[in-house]
C-alpha positions as a Markdown table, in Angstrom:
| # | Residue | x | y | z |
|---|---|---|---|---|
| 1 | Met | 0.0 | 0.0 | 0.0 |
| 2 | Leu | 1.1 | 3.6 | -0.7 |
| 3 | His | -0.6 | 6.6 | 1.0 |
| 4 | Ile | -0.1 | 10.0 | -0.5 |
| 5 | Gln | -1.5 | 12.9 | 1.6 |
| 6 | Thr | -1.4 | 16.6 | 1.2 |
| 7 | Thr | -2.9 | 19.4 | 3.4 |
| 8 | Ile | -3.8 | 23.0 | 2.8 |
| 9 | Gln | -5.4 | 25.7 | 4.9 |
| 10 | Leu | -8.2 | 27.5 | 2.9 |
| 11 | Pro | -9.5 | 31.0 | 3.9 |
| 12 | Ala | -13.2 | 30.0 | 3.8 |
| 13 | Pro | -15.6 | 28.0 | 5.9 |
| 14 | Pro | -16.3 | 24.3 | 4.8 |
| 15 | Glu | -19.5 | 25.1 | 3.1 |
| 16 | Lys | -17.8 | 27.5 | 0.7 |
| 17 | Val | -14.9 | 25.1 | 0.1 |
| 18 | Trp | -17.4 | 22.3 | -0.6 |
| 19 | Ala | -19.3 | 24.5 | -3.0 |
| 20 | Val | -16.2 | 25.1 | -5.1 |
| 21 | Leu | -14.9 | 21.5 | -4.7 |
| 22 | Thr | -18.2 | 20.0 | -5.9 |
| 23 | Asp | -18.8 | 22.4 | -8.8 |
| 24 | Phe | -17.6 | 19.7 | -11.1 |
| 25 | Asp | -18.7 | 21.5 | -14.3 |
| 26 | Ser | -16.1 | 24.2 | -13.6 |
| 27 | Tyr | -13.2 | 21.8 | -13.2 |
| 28 | Pro | -11.9 | 22.1 | -16.8 |
| 29 | Arg | -11.6 | 25.9 | -16.3 |
| 30 | Trp | -9.5 | 25.8 | -13.1 |
| 31 | Asn | -8.4 | 22.3 | -12.0 |
| 32 | Pro | -4.9 | 21.3 | -13.3 |
| 33 | Phe | -5.2 | 17.8 | -12.0 |
| 34 | Val | -8.8 | 16.6 | -12.2 |
| 35 | Thr | -9.8 | 18.1 | -15.5 |
| 36 | Arg | -13.1 | 16.2 | -15.8 |
| 37 | Ala | -15.6 | 14.9 | -13.2 |
| 38 | Glu | -19.0 | 13.9 | -14.4 |
| 39 | Gly | -21.9 | 11.9 | -13.2 |
| 40 | Asp | -24.5 | 11.5 | -10.4 |
| 41 | Trp | -22.4 | 12.0 | -7.3 |
| 42 | Ala | -24.4 | 9.8 | -4.9 |
| 43 | Val | -22.7 | 7.1 | -2.8 |
| 44 | Gly | -22.6 | 3.8 | -4.7 |
| 45 | Asn | -22.7 | 5.4 | -8.2 |
| 46 | Thr | -20.0 | 5.3 | -10.8 |
| 47 | Val | -18.8 | 8.6 | -12.1 |
| 48 | Ala | -16.3 | 9.6 | -14.9 |
| 49 | Ile | -13.1 | 11.3 | -14.0 |
| 50 | Thr | -10.0 | 12.4 | -15.9 |
| 51 | Ala | -7.1 | 12.9 | -13.5 |
| 52 | Gly | -3.4 | 13.2 | -14.2 |
| 53 | Gly | -4.2 | 12.7 | -17.9 |
| 54 | Met | -5.9 | 9.3 | -17.3 |
| 55 | Asp | -9.6 | 8.4 | -17.6 |
| 56 | Phe | -11.3 | 6.5 | -14.7 |
| 57 | Lys | -14.7 | 5.3 | -13.8 |
| 58 | Pro | -14.6 | 5.2 | -10.0 |
| 59 | Lys | -17.3 | 4.4 | -7.5 |
| 60 | Val | -18.4 | 7.2 | -5.1 |
| 61 | Leu | -17.7 | 6.0 | -1.5 |
| 62 | Ala | -18.6 | 9.2 | 0.4 |
| 63 | Phe | -20.4 | 12.4 | -0.5 |
| 64 | Thr | -21.0 | 14.2 | 2.8 |
| 65 | Pro | -21.6 | 17.9 | 2.3 |
| 66 | Asp | -19.0 | 20.2 | 3.9 |
| 67 | Arg | -17.0 | 17.2 | 5.2 |
| 68 | Glu | -16.0 | 14.4 | 2.8 |
| 69 | Leu | -15.7 | 13.4 | -0.8 |
| 70 | Arg | -14.2 | 10.0 | -1.6 |
| 71 | Trp | -14.1 | 7.7 | -4.6 |
| 72 | Lys | -12.4 | 4.4 | -5.5 |
| 73 | Gly | -11.1 | 3.5 | -8.9 |
| 74 | Lys | -9.3 | 0.5 | -10.3 |
| 75 | Leu | -7.3 | -0.7 | -13.2 |
| 76 | Leu | -9.1 | -3.6 | -15.0 |
| 77 | Phe | -10.2 | -5.3 | -11.8 |
| 78 | Asn | -9.6 | -5.2 | -8.0 |
| 79 | Gly | -6.1 | -6.0 | -6.8 |
| 80 | Ile | -4.1 | -4.9 | -9.9 |
| 81 | Phe | -3.9 | -1.1 | -9.2 |
| 82 | Asp | -6.6 | 0.5 | -7.0 |
| 83 | Gly | -6.8 | 4.0 | -5.8 |
| 84 | Glu | -9.1 | 5.5 | -3.1 |
| 85 | His | -9.0 | 9.2 | -3.6 |
| 86 | Tyr | -10.4 | 11.5 | -0.8 |
| 87 | Phe | -11.0 | 15.1 | 0.3 |
| 88 | Leu | -11.6 | 15.7 | 4.0 |
| 89 | Leu | -12.7 | 19.1 | 5.2 |
| 90 | Thr | -12.1 | 20.2 | 8.8 |
| 91 | Asp | -13.7 | 23.3 | 10.1 |
| 92 | Asn | -11.0 | 25.4 | 12.0 |
| 93 | Cys | -13.9 | 27.3 | 13.7 |
| 94 | Asp | -12.4 | 30.6 | 12.7 |
| 95 | Gly | -13.8 | 31.0 | 9.2 |
| 96 | Thr | -11.1 | 28.8 | 7.6 |
| 97 | Thr | -10.9 | 25.1 | 6.6 |
| 98 | Glu | -8.2 | 22.5 | 6.6 |
| 99 | Leu | -8.4 | 20.4 | 3.4 |
| 100 | Glu | -6.7 | 17.0 | 3.5 |
| 101 | His | -6.4 | 15.7 | 0.0 |
| 102 | Gly | -4.9 | 12.3 | -0.7 |
| 103 | Glu | -5.1 | 8.8 | -2.1 |
| 104 | Cys | -4.4 | 5.3 | -0.8 |
| 105 | Phe | -3.0 | 3.0 | -3.6 |
| 106 | Thr | -3.1 | -0.8 | -3.3 |
| 107 | Gly | -2.5 | -3.6 | -5.7 |
| 108 | Leu | 0.2 | -5.6 | -7.5 |
| 109 | Leu | 1.4 | -2.7 | -9.7 |
| 110 | Val | 1.8 | -0.1 | -7.0 |
| 111 | Pro | 5.5 | -0.9 | -6.4 |
| 112 | Ala | 6.2 | -0.4 | -10.1 |
| 113 | Phe | 4.6 | 3.1 | -10.0 |
| 114 | Arg | 5.7 | 4.1 | -6.5 |
| 115 | Lys | 8.2 | 6.8 | -7.6 |
| 116 | Lys | 5.9 | 8.4 | -10.1 |
| 117 | Leu | 3.0 | 8.4 | -7.6 |
| 118 | Glu | 5.2 | 9.9 | -4.9 |
| 119 | Thr | 6.5 | 12.7 | -7.2 |
| 120 | Glu | 4.2 | 13.5 | -10.1 |
| 121 | Thr | 0.9 | 12.4 | -8.6 |
| 122 | Lys | 1.6 | 14.1 | -5.3 |
| 123 | Ala | 2.6 | 17.3 | -7.2 |
| 124 | Gly | -0.7 | 17.1 | -9.1 |
| 125 | Phe | -2.6 | 17.0 | -5.8 |
| 126 | Glu | -0.6 | 20.0 | -4.5 |
| 127 | Glu | -1.3 | 21.9 | -7.8 |
| 128 | Met | -5.0 | 21.2 | -7.4 |
| 129 | Asn | -4.9 | 22.4 | -3.8 |
| 130 | Leu | -3.3 | 25.7 | -4.8 |
| 131 | Ala | -5.7 | 26.1 | -7.6 |
| 132 | Leu | -8.6 | 25.5 | -5.2 |
| 133 | Leu | -7.1 | 28.2 | -2.9 |
| 134 | Glu | -7.1 | 30.6 | -5.8 |
| 135 | Arg | -10.9 | 29.9 | -6.2 |
| 136 | Met | -11.8 | 30.7 | -2.7 |
| 137 | Pro | -13.9 | 33.8 | -2.2 |
| 138 | Thr | -12.1 | 36.7 | -0.8 |
| 139 | Arg | -13.1 | 37.5 | 2.8 |
| 140 | Pro | -14.5 | 41.0 | 3.4 |
| 141 | Gly | -11.9 | 43.3 | 4.6 |
């Protein structure tokens, strides 16, 4: 197993972060990592995602407004190369939100892709985090 985790502090409460994070139609305009996210985002449904230049059809595992978005994708079938991608929002109780953005990779091919995942994939998560930060509404002065 390989777990990649990133964290960023966002200058908005969880409901505003959630609104931007789940505005999937706008992803092609701002998101450098997940450039497409389409479908019915209900737990148990399969959606269509393009992330890091690859197309996936993951299953939605969690869709809890203002708190958690999680999906799991696989290459061919379970156990070859699986990824459980997540976004966890924590209210800092001061008008800001901590976003934990990561993925747990499992399967036979993970060791072969470890270096790429730890460098390029993690960099993609961090780029998305920074782009999300740029999308946050400015706080009144």
